C-alpha positions in Angstrom: 0.0 0.0 0.0 2.9 2.4 0.8 4.3 1.7 -2.6 1.1 2.8 -4.4 1.0 6.0 -2.3 4.6 6.8 -3.3 3.8 6.2 -7.0 0.8 8.4 -6.9 2.5 11.2 -5.0 5.6 10.9 -7.2 3.4 11.1 -10.4 1.5 14.1 -9.1 4.7 15.8 -8.1 6.2 15.1 -11.5 3.2 16.6 -13.3 3.5 19.8 -11.3 7.2 20.1 -12.0 6.8 19.5 -15.7 4.0 22.0 -15.9 6.1 24.7 -14.2 9.0 24.0 -16.6 6.7 24.3 -19.6 5.3 27.6 -18.4 8.8 28.9 -17.8 10.2 27.7 -21.2 7.2 29.1 -23.1 7.2 32.2 -21.1 3.4 32.0 -20.5 2.1 35.0 -18.6 -0.5 33.7 -16.3 -2.9 36.1 -14.6 -2.1 36.4 -10.9 -5.1 38.3 -9.6 -7.7 40.9 -10.5 -5.2 43.6 -11.5 -3.1 41.7 -14.1 -3.9 44.3 -16.8 -6.4 44.6 -19.7 -5.7 44.3 -23.4 -5.3 47.8 -25.0 -8.0 47.2 -27.6 -10.9 47.2 -25.1 -13.5 50.0 -25.1 -15.1 51.1 -21.9 -18.8 50.4 -22.0 -21.8 50.7 -19.7 -23.6 47.5 -18.7 -25.6 45.9 -21.4 -29.3 44.9 -20.8 -31.3 43.2 -23.5 -34.8 42.1 -22.7 -36.3 41.7 -26.2 -35.0 41.3 -29.7 -35.3 45.0 -30.5 -33.0 45.9 -27.7 -30.0 44.7 -29.7 -30.5 47.5 -32.2 -30.0 50.3 -29.7 -26.4 49.1 -29.1 -25.3 49.1 -32.8 -23.6 45.7 -32.6 -22.2 44.1 -35.7 -24.4 41.5 -37.3 -28.2 41.2 -37.6 -29.0 38.4 -35.1 -29.5 35.6 -37.6 -27.7 32.2 -37.2 -25.4 33.0 -40.1 -24.8 36.6 -39.0 -25.2 36.8 -35.2 -24.8 40.0 -33.2 -21.2 40.4 -32.1 -20.5 41.8 -28.6 -16.8 42.2 -28.4 -13.8 44.3 -27.3 -15.6 45.9 -24.3 -14.4 46.6 -20.8 -17.5 46.6 -18.7 -16.6 47.4 -15.1 -19.5 48.4 -13.0 -20.8 48.7 -9.4 -24.0 47.0 -10.6 -24.6 43.3 -10.1 -24.6 42.3 -13.8 -22.3 43.5 -16.7 -24.3 41.8 -19.5 -27.9 40.6 -19.2 -29.6 39.1 -22.2 -33.0 37.4 -21.8 -36.3 36.8 -23.6 -34.7 37.0 -27.1 -34.7 34.7 -30.1 -31.7 36.4 -31.8 -28.3 34.8 -32.1 -25.3 36.6 -30.5 -21.7 36.0 -29.6 -19.8 37.6 -26.7 -16.0 37.5 -27.1 -12.9 39.3 -26.0 -14.6 41.3 -23.3 -13.6 42.1 -19.7 -16.6 41.9 -17.4 -16.3 43.0 -13.8 -19.6 43.4 -11.9 -19.8 43.7 -8.1 
């Protein structure tokens, strides 16, 4: 039984060490907390609330909400004291949210 424990512990320890070496070799920058910095291309934006299909139009997102051309919500920095940064409900439109930083309290 001790031998199995040693093998399991040794294997786990080996995986951790190899992972650290890979991160160091590839120079991967891992986020280390809430203040690790934002990409430069994000645009500050107020919280987004969409409660019906027509609400997409007031934001001037790219796309038209179809399956082949969904609304694109991207490159926004939404930092707010509100509870929700993006709220979308009761809609039949297609949309994609990508490359956004969302921070709601």
